[in-house]
N, C-alpha and C positions, 0 to 999 in steps of 0.2 A: 857850731860846735867846734871847739878847739881841736887841732890836729892830734894833740896828745891823747885825746880820749879814745880814738880809734887806732892809734899808732901801734900799741902792744898787740891787740888781737890781729890786726892786719899783718904785722911782721911775723907773728907766730904762725899764722896760716901759710904765709909765703915760705917760711923756713921749712915747715913740715911737708910742704909739697915736694921738696927736694929729697926727703928721706924715704927710704924704701922699707923701713921697719919701724916698730915702736921705739921712741926715743926717751931716755931718762931726762928728767928735768935738769939735772946738773949739766948734761951735754948741751941742752938748749941754751942754758945760761952761758956756758963757755964758748959756744959757737956764735951766739948772737950778741953777747955782752949786754943783754937786757937784764935789768935788776930782777931778783927773784920775786919781789912784790908785783912787778909788772907781769911777769910770767904767770904767777898764780892767779892774778886777777883775770888775765886773758883766758886762761884755761877755764875758769869758772864761767865766764861769759860765753865762751864757745861751746862748752858742754851743755849749757842751758839751751842753746840753739841746735843741738844735736850735730855739731860740726866736728867734734872731737870725741874720741873714746879713750878712757883711761883704764889701765889695768895695773895690778900690783904684782910685782915680782918679789916673792917672799925672801929671796936672797939666800944666804947673807951676802952683802947687805941688802936690805929691803929697798926696792926702787919703785917709783911711780913712773909708768911708761905711758907715753902719749902718742896717739896716732890719729890721722884724719879718718873720718867716716867717708862714705861715697859722696854724700852731700857736702862734706867738708872739702873734698878734693875739687869739686866744682867751684865752691866759694873761694878756695885758695888761689885758683887760677885768676879769678877776677880781682882778688886782693892784690896779687902780684902786679897786675896791670895797673891798678889804681895807684899803688906805691910808685911805679915807674912814672906814670903821668904826673904825679905830685912831686916828683923829684926826691922822694924819700928812700929810694932803693937804688 
């Protein structure tokens, strides 16, 4: 499997591990410099695995807020270690 396939979800998990509150998608994009398409794909994959929780802040402006579940926090720790070992972090 090419490293790019897992790169987005692993980096998103690692980033969210450092956050203490739900994060808007725009902040994820600005902080990580990941393309929006990569972020949205990673969110969908990680939500299916019950590693992320998404809430909507009605605003204005409306925001999609992303945070780790308890299961996601455990996975994020391992994702960070994997990225370090792979030299991607």
